[in-house]
N, C-alpha and C positions, 0 to 999 in steps of 0.2 A: 256112216252115212248121215246120221242125225246126232248132234250134240246140243243138248239144252243145258246151259250152265247158269245156275243161281237166278233163274228167271222169275220175275214178278210181273204180273199184269194187273194194273189198277185201273178201274173204270171211273168215270166222273161220279162224284158222290162218295168216293173213298172205298168202294168195294173191291177187294182183292180177289179176282177170279183164280189167280195162281200166285203162290207165295214161295219164293226161293226154291223153285223146282229145278232139279238136275236129273237128266235122263240121257243115256247114250243108247242108240240103236245102231247095231252093226249092219254093214251091207249084207243083204240076203236074209236078214231076220224077218220073222212075222211076229209082230208084237200087238197085244191087245191092251188097250187102256180102258179100265173099268172104273165105275164109281156112280154114285147117285146123281140124279138130275141137279145141275148147278155145281158139280164138283170141279168143273173146269176142263172137261174133255174136249168140248168144241173149241174153246179158247186156245188150247194147245195146238189143235190142228190148224186153226186160223193163223197162229204165229208161224207155223212151218210153211204155210202157203202164202205168207205175206199179205193176208187179208187184214191182219192186225200186226202191230209191232209191240215188243215188250216195253214195259215201263223201266225195268232194270234187268240186267243180265244179258246173256248172249244166246242167239239161236244160230247154229251153224249147220247148213245142209249141203252135203257133198262138197265140203271144204269152202263153201261160200258163207261168209258172215252176213246175215240178213241186214245188219245195221249199215253195211256198206253198199247195199243194193238200192240205187236211186229209184224214184218213182217211175222214171222213164224206162228203166230196165226190168221192172217187175214182170211185164208180159213174157220177156225172154226167160227170166228166172222160172216162171211157172210152167214153162214148156217141159221141164224135166220132171214134173210132178203130175201124176194122174189123181183126180179128185172125184170121190163118189159121195153123194149127199143122200140123206134120208128121204127127202121129198123130190128126188130125181132131178129137178131143175131142167126139165126137157122143154123144147120149143114145140108147143102143141099145134102150131100152124104149119109145121114142116114134117115130112115123112121121116121115118127112122134113119134112112140113109143120110139125109141132110143133118140130122141131129148128131150122128156119130162123126160125120166129116168136118164138123165145125172147127175143131182145133187145127185140122190140117189146112183148111181154108185160111184161117187166121195166120198160120205159119207160112202161107204162100206156096204150099205143095201143089204141083201140077195135077190136073184132073185125072189123068190115067193112073198115076202113082197113088193118088188119094183114093180112087175107087178100089184099087187092089188092097190097100191097107184097111179100108172100111169093111170090105167083105171078109177079110181075114179076121178082123176084130169081131164081127157079127158071128162068124163061124165058131169062134172061141166060146161064145156065150149061147150057142145053139139058136140063133135068131136069123140065120141067113135068108130064110124064106119070108121074113117079115120086113125086108128093107123098104118096101114101097108103102107100107101101112103107116097110118098116123098114130102117135102115141095114145090118144084117147081110145083107140080100138083095142089096145093091149091090156092084159091083166096087170096088177101091181107088180107081180114078180117079173113079168116081161119088161115092164117099164124100168125096173131097177137094173135088169140085165142090159138094157139099152144104155143106161147111165154108166155101167161098168165098161161096155164096149167103147163108149166115147172117152172114158178115162184112160183106156189102155191103147187106143188107136195110134198114138204117137210113140208107143213102146217106151214109156218112161221107166227110169230106174227105180223110182219111188212111187208108191200108190198109197194115198191116205183116204180113209173112209169114215164118215161121221154117222154113226148109228145106221149102217146100211140095211139092216134087217128090221128096223123099228116098226115098220108098217106091214110086215109080212107074217104069215102064219108059220108055225114051227118047221114044216116040211120045206117050204120055200126058203126060209131063213138058212136052213142047213145046206140047201142047194147053192145059195149065193156064197156062203162061206167056203164051200168046196171049190167053187170057181176061183175065189181068192187064193186058196191053197195051191191050186194048179199053177197060178202065176208065180207064187212064191217058189214052187219047185223048179222053175226055170230061171230063178235068180232075181226076181223083182222083190225089193224090200217093201214090206207092208206095215202100216201103222193103222190099226182099226179101233175106233172108239165104240164101245158097246156096253150097255148095262146088263146084257143077257148072259149071266154067268152060266146058266144051264147049257146054253148053246156053246159057249166057249169050252166048257168041260167036255162036250161031245167031241171036240176037235183035239 
């Protein structure tokens, strides 16, 4: 599913966020990437999502070499990937339903089919009763689950998450990780960046 081959990412000023990294993630695996702050975890996920491109080496996702993905084709490429962020990145002027439906709207999915998929995604994260609420009325854990619903609404083969439990207490963190594990059990490949070794050991 993911092949990282001898990848270096150098930022302006000569800082190497990653240096000659090789990593293979098989389809259906659930993989945790750990390390201290600044170790390159977020950079790795950005390379996979084509938010960044490597300075050297190759990133191959689902048999697509990201070097060959033109700028114009990046949105289509990203549709195969669900992305979850530590800070949720929700639209606070829109209700939960609209936040989760955004990837489907961008993809041109019809309203009836989109509504069915949104409600199925919200049901997966136990938020079906919150679809009309605005994000600011939800707890941090609920906001993170809205972000997860948005990431999985298109039923991607690959889900990447950058410190998805970084702002949550231990109980909520474990709940979020269990949601990820349920997706993995039905065949979704997961790559999760986290510094929380205690939480990972619990899984």
